[in-house]
Backbone as a printed PyTorch tensor [residue, N CA C, xyz], in Angstrom:
tensor([[[  1.9430,  -9.1220, -18.3340],
         [  1.6400, -10.2770, -17.5030],
         [  0.2300, -10.1240, -16.9260]],

        [[ -0.4980, -11.1980, -16.8780],
         [ -1.8500, -11.1770, -16.3000],
         [ -1.7590, -10.7920, -14.8280]],

        [[ -2.5950,  -9.8760, -14.4190],
         [ -2.6480,  -9.4680, -13.0220],
         [ -1.6400,  -8.4120, -12.6240]],

        [[ -0.8950,  -7.8750, -13.5990],
         [  0.1390,  -6.9130, -13.2050],
         [ -0.3790,  -5.4870, -13.0500]],

        [[ -1.6000,  -5.2020, -13.4950],
         [ -2.1380,  -3.8450, -13.3870],
         [ -3.5890,  -3.8690, -12.9350]],

        [[ -3.8860,  -2.9440, -12.0450],
         [ -5.2760,  -2.7270, -11.6420],
         [ -5.4020,  -1.2740, -11.2050]],

        [[ -6.3200,  -0.5550, -11.8230],
         [ -6.6510,   0.8010, -11.4070],
         [ -5.6170,   1.8530, -11.7290]],

        [[ -4.6770,   1.5540, -12.6080],
         [ -3.6380,   2.5220, -12.9610],
         [ -3.6810,   2.8330, -14.4440]],

        [[ -3.1710,   4.0210, -14.7860],
         [ -3.0690,   4.3770, -16.1960],
         [ -1.6180,   4.2260, -16.6490]],

        [[ -1.3830,   4.4270, -17.9200],
         [ -0.0410,   4.2340, -18.4820],
         [  0.9950,   5.1420, -17.8180]],

        [[  0.6420,   6.4050, -17.5800],
         [  1.5800,   7.3320, -16.9380],
         [  1.9950,   6.8330, -15.5520]],

        [[  1.0690,   6.2120, -14.8480],
         [  1.3720,   5.7240, -13.5030],
         [  2.2620,   4.4800, -13.5300]],

        [[  2.2750,   3.7680, -14.6330],
         [  3.1480,   2.5890, -14.7240],
         [  4.5620,   2.9350, -15.1960]],

        [[  4.7310,   4.0520, -15.8570],
         [  6.0670,   4.4130, -16.3480],
         [  6.8060,   5.3710, -15.4040]],

        [[  6.1190,   5.9130, -14.4260],
         [  6.7700,   6.8050, -13.4710],
         [  7.7440,   6.0230, -12.5910]],

        [[  8.6290,   6.7120, -11.9450],
         [  9.5890,   6.0980, -11.0330],
         [  8.9480,   5.9220,  -9.6570]],

        [[  9.2140,   4.7870,  -9.0330],
         [  8.7500,   4.4900,  -7.6770],
         [  9.9720,   4.1790,  -6.8240]],

        [[  9.9370,   4.4890,  -5.5390],
         [ 11.0870,   4.1970,  -4.6870],
         [ 11.5080,   2.7180,  -4.6850]],

        [[ 10.5630,   1.7990,  -4.8180],
         [ 10.9100,   0.3690,  -4.8170],
         [ 11.8180,   0.0070,  -5.9920]],

        [[ 11.7780,   0.8030,  -7.0600],
         [ 12.6260,   0.5390,  -8.2210],
         [ 14.1110,   0.6220,  -7.8630]],

        [[ 14.4470,   1.3850,  -6.8280],
         [ 15.8420,   1.5350,  -6.4080],
         [ 16.3930,   0.2940,  -5.7260]],

        [[ 15.5370,  -0.6520,  -5.3530],
         [ 15.9720,  -1.8090,  -4.5790],
         [ 16.0610,  -3.1100,  -5.3850]],

        [[ 15.4520,  -3.1240,  -6.5640],
         [ 15.4660,  -4.3330,  -7.4050],
         [ 15.8240,  -3.9060,  -8.8250]],

        [[ 17.0170,  -4.2940,  -9.2650],
         [ 17.5260,  -3.8340, -10.5580],
         [ 16.7540,  -4.4000, -11.7430]],

        [[ 16.5210,  -5.6950, -11.7750],
         [ 15.8450,  -6.3390, -12.9110],
         [ 14.7320,  -7.2400, -12.3960]],

        [[ 13.6250,  -6.6450, -11.9720],
         [ 12.5640,  -7.4710, -11.3760],
         [ 11.8490,  -8.3570, -12.3960]],

        [[ 11.5670,  -9.5820, -11.9900],
         [ 10.7320, -10.4710, -12.8060],
         [  9.2680, -10.1270, -12.5670]],

        [[  8.9770,  -9.6680, -11.3600],
         [  7.6120,  -9.2600, -11.0040],
         [  7.5910,  -7.7450, -10.8920]],

        [[  6.6920,  -7.1410, -11.6570],
         [  6.3760,  -5.7160, -11.5550],
         [  4.8620,  -5.6290, -11.6050]],

        [[  4.2750,  -5.1050, -10.5420],
         [  2.8200,  -5.0020, -10.4870],
         [  2.4380,  -3.6310,  -9.9510]],

        [[  1.4470,  -3.0320, -10.5930],
         [  0.9730,  -1.7080, -10.2220],
         [ -0.4940,  -1.7970,  -9.8500]],

        [[ -0.8600,  -1.0800,  -8.7830],
         [ -2.2540,  -0.9920,  -8.3510],
         [ -2.5330,   0.4740,  -8.0070]],

        [[ -3.7640,   0.9050,  -8.1680],
         [ -4.0810,   2.2830,  -7.8350],
         [ -5.5570,   2.4980,  -7.5990]],

        [[ -5.8480,   3.5150,  -6.8100],
         [ -7.2280,   3.8650,  -6.5050],
         [ -7.2790,   5.3730,  -6.2430]],

        [[ -8.3880,   5.9860,  -6.6170],
         [ -8.6020,   7.4040,  -6.3140],
         [ -9.3750,   7.4960,  -5.0080]],

        [[ -8.8490,   8.2740,  -4.0830],
         [ -9.4570,   8.4480,  -2.7690],
         [-10.0450,   9.8560,  -2.7070]],

        [[-11.3000,   9.9440,  -2.3360],
         [-11.9840,  11.2430,  -2.2380],
         [-11.6230,  11.9150,  -0.9150]],

        [[-10.3340,  12.1610,  -0.7590],
         [ -9.8030,  12.8230,   0.4320],
         [ -8.4130,  13.3440,   0.0790]],

        [[ -7.9900,  14.4220,   0.7430],
         [ -6.6420,  14.9300,   0.4700],
         [ -5.5800,  13.9650,   1.0200]],

        [[ -4.3750,  14.0970,   0.5100],
         [ -3.2800,  13.2010,   0.9120],
         [ -3.0680,  13.1960,   2.4250]],

        [[ -3.2970,  14.3370,   3.0850],
         [ -3.1150,  14.4040,   4.5450],
         [ -4.0720,  13.4680,   5.2810]],

        [[ -5.2340,  13.1840,   4.6920],
         [ -6.1940,  12.2660,   5.3040],
         [ -5.9010,  10.8170,   4.9420]],

        [[ -5.2030,  10.5990,   3.8370],
         [ -4.8830,   9.2430,   3.3790],
         [ -3.6180,   8.7220,   4.0560]],

        [[ -2.6260,   9.5880,   4.2220],
         [ -1.3280,   9.1840,   4.7400],
         [ -1.3920,   8.4090,   6.0600]],

        [[ -2.1510,   8.8560,   7.0690],
         [ -2.1610,   8.1010,   8.3330],
         [ -2.6200,   6.6510,   8.1590]],

        [[ -3.4930,   6.4070,   7.1990],
         [ -3.9530,   5.0330,   6.9560],
         [ -2.8600,   4.2060,   6.2910]],

        [[ -2.1390,   4.8110,   5.3590],
         [ -1.0100,   4.1100,   4.7380],
         [  0.0280,   3.7870,   5.8130]],

        [[  0.3420,   4.7550,   6.6590],
         [  1.3240,   4.5430,   7.7200],
         [  0.8570,   3.4860,   8.7160]],

        [[ -0.4500,   3.3180,   8.8510],
         [ -0.9840,   2.3510,   9.8070],
         [ -0.9280,   0.9090,   9.2810]],

        [[ -0.5230,   0.7360,   8.0240],
         [ -0.2970,  -0.6190,   7.4890],
         [  0.7440,  -1.3310,   8.3490]],

        [[  1.5100,  -0.5820,   9.1110],
         [  2.4830,  -1.1870,  10.0260],
         [  1.8100,  -2.0580,  11.0800]],

        [[  0.5210,  -1.8170,  11.3430],
         [ -0.2000,  -2.5780,  12.3690],
         [ -0.9280,  -3.8040,  11.8390]],

        [[ -1.3640,  -3.7370,  10.5880],
         [ -2.2240,  -4.7960,  10.0550],
         [ -2.2460,  -4.7190,   8.5310]],

        [[ -2.6230,  -5.8110,   7.8860],
         [ -2.5820,  -5.8480,   6.4220],
         [ -3.7190,  -5.1160,   5.7040]],

        [[ -4.8650,  -4.9400,   6.3160],
         [ -6.0020,  -4.2340,   5.7190],
         [ -6.5140,  -4.8670,   4.4290]],

        [[ -6.2770,  -6.1460,   4.2280],
         [ -6.8090,  -6.8150,   3.0360],
         [ -7.9500,  -7.7260,   3.4850]],

        [[ -7.7970,  -9.0080,   3.3000],
         [ -8.7880,  -9.9720,   3.7750],
         [ -8.3060, -10.5000,   5.1210]],

        [[ -8.7980,  -9.8980,   6.2010],
         [ -8.3150, -10.2430,   7.5360],
         [ -8.4620, -11.7270,   7.8540]],

        [[ -9.4760, -12.3660,   7.3290],
         [ -9.6820, -13.7880,   7.6260],
         [ -8.6040, -14.6480,   6.9770]],

        [[ -7.9310, -14.1290,   5.9610],
         [ -6.8450, -14.8730,   5.3070],
         [ -5.4930, -14.4800,   5.8820]],

        [[ -5.1620, -13.2010,   5.7910],
         [ -3.7940, -12.7910,   6.1040],
         [ -3.6070, -12.2310,   7.5020]],

        [[ -4.6500, -12.2200,   8.3030],
         [ -4.5140, -11.7170,   9.6680],
         [ -5.1430, -12.6690,  10.6810]],

        [[ -5.2730, -13.9380,  10.2780],
         [ -5.8300, -14.9900,  11.1510],
         [ -7.1560, -14.5710,  11.7830]],

        [[ -7.9610, -13.8450,  11.0290],
         [ -9.2790, -13.4380,  11.5060],
         [ -9.2850, -12.1910,  12.3710]],

        [[ -8.1060, -11.6940,  12.7240],
         [ -8.0520, -10.4530,  13.5100],
         [ -8.4160,  -9.2830,  12.5990]],

        [[ -9.3060,  -8.4420,  13.0630],
         [ -9.7540,  -7.3040,  12.2580],
         [ -8.6930,  -6.2020,  12.2620]],

        [[ -8.3450,  -5.7220,  11.0870],
         [ -7.4500,  -4.5720,  10.9820],
         [ -8.1490,  -3.3710,  11.6160]],

        [[ -7.4240,  -2.5240,  12.3490],
         [ -8.0550,  -1.3860,  13.0310],
         [ -8.8570,  -0.5080,  12.0800]],

        [[-10.0140,  -0.0860,  12.5480],
         [-10.8940,   0.7650,  11.7550],
         [-10.8670,   2.2100,  12.2280]],

        [[-10.0240,   2.4880,  13.2000],
         [ -9.8040,   3.8470,  13.6880],
         [ -8.3010,   4.0870,  13.7070]],

        [[ -7.9050,   5.3280,  13.5230],
         [ -6.4920,   5.6750,  13.6170],
         [ -6.0510,   5.5900,  15.0720]],

        [[ -4.8660,   5.0370,  15.2950],
         [ -4.3920,   4.8430,  16.6610],
         [ -3.2840,   5.8150,  17.0530]],

        [[ -2.9470,   6.7460,  16.1790],
         [ -1.9580,   7.7570,  16.5230],
         [ -0.5330,   7.2400,  16.5730]],

        [[ -0.1670,   6.4330,  15.6020],
         [  1.2040,   5.9200,  15.5490],
         [  2.1980,   7.0500,  15.3050]],

        [[  3.4230,   6.8980,  15.8210],
         [  4.4570,   7.8640,  15.4400],
         [  4.7830,   7.7020,  13.9580]],

        [[  5.4340,   8.6820,  13.3870],
         [  5.7890,   8.6340,  11.9640],
         [  6.6450,   7.3970,  11.6830]],

        [[  6.4150,   6.7570,  10.5440],
         [  7.2310,   5.5940,  10.1880],
         [  8.6830,   5.9940,   9.9420]],

        [[  9.5910,   5.0630,  10.2630],
         [ 11.0180,   5.3100,  10.0650],
         [ 11.6580,   4.1130,   9.3770]],

        [[ 12.6830,   4.3940,   8.5980],
         [ 13.4510,   3.3420,   7.9470],
         [ 13.9910,   2.4010,   9.0250]],

        [[ 13.8530,   1.1030,   8.7620],
         [ 14.3240,   0.0840,   9.6900],
         [ 13.2330,  -0.5050,  10.5680]],

        [[ 12.1180,   0.1990,  10.7160],
         [ 10.9980,  -0.3250,  11.5120],
         [ 10.3220,  -1.4760,  10.7820]],

        [[  9.5140,  -2.2240,  11.5240],
         [  8.7300,  -3.2780,  10.8800],
         [  7.8220,  -2.6400,   9.8360]],

        [[  7.5730,  -3.3870,   8.7830],
         [  6.7590,  -2.8750,   7.6830],
         [  5.2790,  -3.1260,   7.9280]],

        [[  4.9490,  -4.3150,   8.4030],
         [  3.5480,  -4.6450,   8.6520],
         [  3.4740,  -5.7110,   9.7250]],

        [[  2.2720,  -6.0850,  10.0300],
         [  2.0150,  -7.1240,  11.0070],
         [  0.8330,  -7.9380,  10.4860]],

        [[  0.9710,  -9.2470,  10.4860],
         [ -0.1290, -10.1150,  10.0250],
         [ -0.1920, -11.3300,  10.9290]],

        [[ -1.3780, -11.6540,  11.3420],
         [ -1.5530, -12.8080,  12.2160],
         [ -0.7850, -12.6790,  13.5100]],

        [[ -0.5880, -11.4480,  13.9660],
         [  0.1380, -11.2130,  15.2020],
         [  1.6550, -11.2390,  15.0510]],

        [[  2.1460, -11.4580,  13.8330],
         [  3.5950, -11.5210,  13.5860],
         [  4.0720, -10.2530,  12.9070]],

        [[  5.1760,  -9.7150,  13.3960],
         [  5.8060,  -8.5610,  12.7640],
         [  6.5300,  -9.0460,  11.5200]],

        [[  6.3100,  -8.3620,  10.3980],
         [  6.8720,  -8.8010,   9.1270],
         [  7.5430,  -7.6600,   8.3850]],

        [[  8.6320,  -7.9720,   7.7060],
         [  9.2940,  -7.0410,   6.8150],
         [  9.9000,  -5.8570,   7.5300]],

        [[ 10.3830,  -4.9250,   6.7290],
         [ 10.9380,  -3.6990,   7.2850],
         [ 10.7370,  -2.5570,   6.2970]],

        [[ 10.6660,  -1.3680,   6.8340],
         [ 10.5540,  -0.1650,   6.0160],
         [ 11.9470,   0.1680,   5.5010]],

        [[ 12.0460,   0.4300,   4.1920],
         [ 13.3420,   0.7320,   3.5840],
         [ 13.4370,   2.1740,   3.0770]],

        [[ 12.3150,   2.8720,   2.9560],
         [ 12.3170,   4.2520,   2.4740],
         [ 11.0160,   4.9250,   2.8950]],

        [[ 11.1280,   6.1680,   3.3500],
         [  9.9440,   6.9480,   3.7340],
         [ 10.1600,   8.3980,   3.3320]],

        [[  9.1350,   8.9910,   2.7650],
         [  9.0570,  10.4290,   2.5610],
         [  7.7010,  10.8070,   3.1630]],

        [[  7.7160,  11.2920,   4.3880],
         [  6.4910,  11.4850,   5.1600],
         [  5.4060,  12.2130,   4.3720]],

        [[  4.2220,  11.6260,   4.3880],
         [  3.0810,  12.1920,   3.6990],
         [  3.0480,  11.9170,   2.2120]],

        [[  4.1310,  11.3360,   1.6780],
         [  4.2210,  11.1090,   0.2360],
         [  4.4060,   9.6570,  -0.1630]],

        [[  5.2720,   8.9210,   0.5520],
         [  5.5010,   7.5300,   0.1800],
         [  6.0950,   6.7470,   1.3410]],

        [[  5.7710,   5.4640,   1.3540],
         [  6.3790,   4.5190,   2.2800],
         [  6.6850,   3.2570,   1.4790]],

        [[  7.9290,   2.8050,   1.5740],
         [  8.3730,   1.6200,   0.8490],
         [  8.8840,   0.5980,   1.8480]],

        [[  8.4510,  -0.6330,   1.6610],
         [  8.8910,  -1.6980,   2.5530],
         [  9.2610,  -2.9400,   1.7800]],

        [[  9.8440,  -3.8680,   2.5070],
         [ 10.1720,  -5.1620,   1.9290],
         [  9.6060,  -6.2440,   2.8270]],

        [[  9.1020,  -7.2730,   2.1790],
         [  8.5520,  -8.4200,   2.8930],
         [  8.6850,  -9.6390,   1.9910]],

        [[  9.2360, -10.7010,   2.5030],
         [  9.3920, -11.9710,   1.7830],
         [ 10.0330, -11.7920,   0.4000]],

        [[ 11.0370, -10.9280,   0.3080],
         [ 11.7530, -10.7440,  -0.9400],
         [ 11.1420,  -9.7380,  -1.9060]],

        [[  9.9510,  -9.2750,  -1.6250],
         [  9.3000,  -8.2740,  -2.4780],
         [  9.5070,  -6.8900,  -1.8720]],

        [[  9.5770,  -5.8920,  -2.7350],
         [  9.6390,  -4.5000,  -2.3140],
         [  8.3920,  -3.8140,  -2.8400]],

        [[  7.7680,  -3.0040,  -1.9900],
         [  6.5370,  -2.3440,  -2.4040],
         [  6.5130,  -0.9100,  -1.9310]],

        [[  6.0840,  -0.0370,  -2.8440],
         [  5.9800,   1.3900,  -2.5470],
         [  4.5290,   1.8300,  -2.5970]],

        [[  4.0830,   2.4490,  -1.5060],
         [  2.7960,   3.1280,  -1.4640],
         [  3.0920,   4.5920,  -1.7190]],

        [[  2.5220,   5.1590,  -2.7730],
         [  2.7980,   6.5280,  -3.1700],
         [  1.4840,   7.3040,  -3.2150]],

        [[  1.4730,   8.4780,  -2.5900],
         [  0.3020,   9.3460,  -2.5970],
         [  0.5530,  10.4830,  -3.5820]],

        [[ -0.3880,  10.6630,  -4.5050],
         [ -0.2760,  11.7200,  -5.5010],
         [ -1.4990,  12.6220,  -5.3690]],

        [[ -1.3230,  13.8120,  -4.7470],
         [ -2.4530,  14.7410,  -4.6080],
         [ -2.9700,  15.1710,  -5.9780]],

        [[ -4.2810,  15.3090,  -6.0760],
         [ -4.9300,  15.7400,  -7.3110],
         [ -5.5320,  17.1290,  -7.1000]],

        [[ -5.7960,  17.8290,  -8.1870],
         [ -6.2960,  19.2020,  -8.1210],
         [ -7.6650,  19.3080,  -7.4550]],

        [[ -8.4500,  18.2560,  -7.4960],
         [ -9.8120,  18.3070,  -6.9680],
         [ -9.9130,  17.8270,  -5.5160]],

        [[ -8.8170,  17.9590,  -4.7430],
         [ -8.7790,  17.5700,  -3.3300],
         [ -8.9770,  16.0710,  -3.1380]],

        [[ -8.6120,  15.2880,  -4.1710],
         [ -8.5880,  13.8370,  -4.0450],
         [ -7.1290,  13.4030,  -4.1010]],

        [[ -6.9150,  12.1330,  -3.8990],
         [ -5.5570,  11.5910,  -3.8970],
         [ -5.5290,  10.3000,  -4.6820]],

        [[ -4.5240,  10.1440,  -5.5060],
         [ -4.2620,   8.8430,  -6.1260],
         [ -3.3600,   8.0840,  -5.1630]],

        [[ -3.8350,   6.9400,  -4.7100],
         [ -3.0400,   6.0480,  -3.8700],
         [ -2.5310,   4.9430,  -4.7820]],

        [[ -1.2220,   4.9550,  -5.0210],
         [ -0.5950,   4.0120,  -5.9400],
         [  0.2610,   3.0250,  -5.1610]],

        [[  0.3040,   1.8170,  -5.6480],
         [  1.1350,   0.7710,  -5.0520],
         [  1.8710,   0.0680,  -6.1790]],

        [[  3.1760,  -0.0330,  -6.0350],
         [  3.9620,  -0.8190,  -6.9810],
         [  4.7160,  -1.8740,  -6.1920]],

        [[  4.7220,  -3.0950,  -6.7320],
         [  5.4310,  -4.2210,  -6.1210],
         [  6.4400,  -4.7320,  -7.1290]],

        [[  7.6840,  -4.9350,  -6.6760],
         [  8.7320,  -5.5010,  -7.5260],
         [  9.4330,  -6.6260,  -6.7720]],

        [[  9.9210,  -7.6050,  -7.5550],
         [ 10.5990,  -8.7410,  -6.9300],
         [ 11.4220,  -9.4840,  -7.9770]],

        [[ 12.5690,  -9.9760,  -7.5560],
         [ 13.3410, -10.8660,  -8.4110],
         [ 12.9050, -12.2870,  -8.0810]],

        [[ 12.4470, -13.0000,  -9.0770],
         [ 11.9830, -14.3700,  -8.8980],
         [ 11.8750, -14.9950, -10.2800]],

        [[ 11.4630, -16.2390, -10.3370],
         [ 11.2740, -16.8680, -11.6470],
         [ 10.0080, -16.3290, -12.3100]],

        [[  9.9300, -16.5170, -13.6080],
         [  8.7780, -16.0200, -14.3580],
         [  7.4740, -16.6610, -13.8820]],

        [[  7.4850, -17.9630, -13.6010],
         [  6.2660, -18.6590, -13.1720],
         [  5.8350, -18.2370, -11.7810]],

        [[  6.8090, -18.0640, -10.8970],
         [  6.4770, -17.5860,  -9.5560],
         [  5.9380, -16.1600,  -9.6520]],

        [[  6.5530, -15.3430, -10.5030],
         [  6.0880, -13.9710, -10.6910],
         [  4.6360, -13.9410, -11.1490]],

        [[  4.2910, -14.8320, -12.0610],
         [  2.9050, -14.8930, -12.5450],
         [  1.9520, -15.2040, -11.3930]],

        [[  2.2700, -16.2330, -10.6230],
         [  1.4060, -16.6140,  -9.4960],
         [  1.3010, -15.5180,  -8.4540]],

        [[  2.4330, -14.9020,  -8.1400],
         [  2.4250, -13.8180,  -7.1630],
         [  1.6470, -12.6120,  -7.6630]],

        [[  1.7580, -12.3200,  -8.9400],
         [  1.0480, -11.1840,  -9.5120],
         [ -0.4590, -11.3440,  -9.3700]],

        [[ -0.9610, -12.5180,  -9.6740],
         [ -2.3980, -12.7720,  -9.5640],
         [ -2.8390, -12.7420,  -8.0960]],

        [[ -2.0670, -13.4000,  -7.2230],
         [ -2.4060, -13.3980,  -5.7980],
         [ -2.3520, -12.0010,  -5.2070]],

        [[ -1.3070, -11.2550,  -5.5790],
         [ -1.1760,  -9.8940,  -5.0780],
         [ -2.3180,  -9.0170,  -5.5690]],

        [[ -2.7530,  -9.2320,  -6.8040],
         [ -3.8610,  -8.4480,  -7.3330],
         [ -5.0830,  -8.5630,  -6.4270]],

        [[ -5.4040,  -9.7590,  -6.0120],
         [ -6.5790,  -9.9870,  -5.1680],
         [ -6.4110,  -9.3050,  -3.8130]],

        [[ -5.2590,  -9.5120,  -3.1830],
         [ -5.0480,  -8.9710,  -1.8400],
         [ -4.8150,  -7.4550,  -1.8680]],

        [[ -3.9960,  -6.9680,  -2.8040],
         [ -3.6920,  -5.5320,  -2.8590],
         [ -4.9250,  -4.7270,  -3.2420]],

        [[ -5.7390,  -5.2580,  -4.1290],
         [ -6.9700,  -4.5640,  -4.4990],
         [ -7.8440,  -4.3560,  -3.2600]],

        [[ -8.0290,  -5.4100,  -2.4840],
         [ -8.8440,  -5.3110,  -1.2670],
         [ -8.2080,  -4.3270,  -0.2900]],

        [[ -6.8890,  -4.3740,  -0.1340],
         [ -6.2040,  -3.4710,   0.7790],
         [ -6.4160,  -2.0210,   0.3770]],

        [[ -6.1900,  -1.6990,  -0.8960],
         [ -6.3440,  -0.3140,  -1.3400],
         [ -7.7840,   0.1590,  -1.2070]],

        [[ -8.7390,  -0.7050,  -1.5170],
         [-10.1460,  -0.3160,  -1.3640],
         [-10.5030,  -0.0920,   0.1030]],

        [[ -9.9500,  -0.9090,   0.9960],
         [-10.1880,  -0.6960,   2.4240],
         [ -9.5670,   0.6150,   2.8970]],

        [[ -8.3190,   0.8880,   2.4940],
         [ -7.6770,   2.1410,   2.8840],
         [ -8.4460,   3.3410,   2.3410]],

        [[ -8.9260,   3.2320,   1.1110],
         [ -9.7450,   4.2850,   0.4970],
         [-10.9900,   4.5510,   1.3400]],

        [[-11.7180,   3.4980,   1.6540],
         [-12.9480,   3.6200,   2.4250],
         [-12.6940,   4.2460,   3.7990]],

        [[-11.6480,   3.7970,   4.4670],
         [-11.3450,   4.3280,   5.7960],
         [-10.9310,   5.7990,   5.7340]],

        [[-10.1130,   6.1710,   4.7610],
         [ -9.6910,   7.5730,   4.6340],
         [-10.8810,   8.4690,   4.2950]],

        [[-11.7440,   7.9980,   3.4120],
         [-12.9250,   8.8020,   3.0560],
         [-13.8740,   8.9310,   4.2280]],

        [[-14.0990,   7.8560,   4.9510],
         [-14.9870,   7.9040,   6.1180],
         [-14.4080,   8.8210,   7.1860]],

        [[-13.1190,   8.6940,   7.4260],
         [-12.4550,   9.5190,   8.4300],
         [-12.5370,  10.9970,   8.0340]],

        [[-12.3530,  11.2840,   6.7680],
         [-12.4210,  12.6680,   6.2910],
         [-13.8130,  13.2400,   6.5220]],

        [[-14.8320,  12.4670,   6.1610],
         [-16.2090,  12.9450,   6.2980],
         [-16.5950,  13.1080,   7.7670]],

        [[-16.1610,  12.2010,   8.6430],
         [-16.4880,  12.3360,  10.0630],
         [-15.7300,  13.5140,  10.6760]],

        [[-14.5040,  13.7870,  10.2020],
         [-13.7490,  14.9470,  10.7000],
         [-14.4030,  16.2400,  10.2530]],

        [[-14.9090,  16.2660,   9.0110],
         [-15.5850,  17.4660,   8.5250],
         [-16.8710,  17.7200,   9.3000]],

        [[-17.5750,  16.6360,   9.6140],
         [-18.8330,  16.7820,  10.3540],
         [-18.6170,  17.2090,  11.7940]],

        [[-17.4420,  16.9180,  12.3520],
         [-17.1630,  17.2490,  13.7480],
         [-16.7960,  18.7110,  13.9260]],

        [[-16.4330,  19.3800,  12.8260],
         [-15.9750,  20.7880,  12.9410],
         [-17.0790,  21.7000,  12.9490]]])
């Protein structure tokens, strides 16, 4: 399907993701990924902070409110908590968490897993998979729309984790 993959390789699309446990036969399956020049410990707090804001195009999905550019020291995410917040509204819920490794949530019928895969060179693959049961035409539209928003979100999280890592290294 057009728009179902961005920044991922074949191995990353065939691996198991926690969101797969929640949707048996998804019409929409979309994978996104980015390499972050920081260890997973530096990336995880930013993924967990998605609970506060969408980190994509704030002028679209956050009513112009800027997603935080500094870590705010949130407690660890827990199953049942809100998944994200957009435009001042709490949305979705967290359905699975493995601290430091993955956070899976549901919003508007879609399930999405953010998975951190540490690499040997002290970088991290930040992977996102989205699954949903819907019609084929809706899946196509959602896949393309999600590609635009998820790509921006992952690139923003990458930039923030890398900047935070470099500023932490410089402070020591």
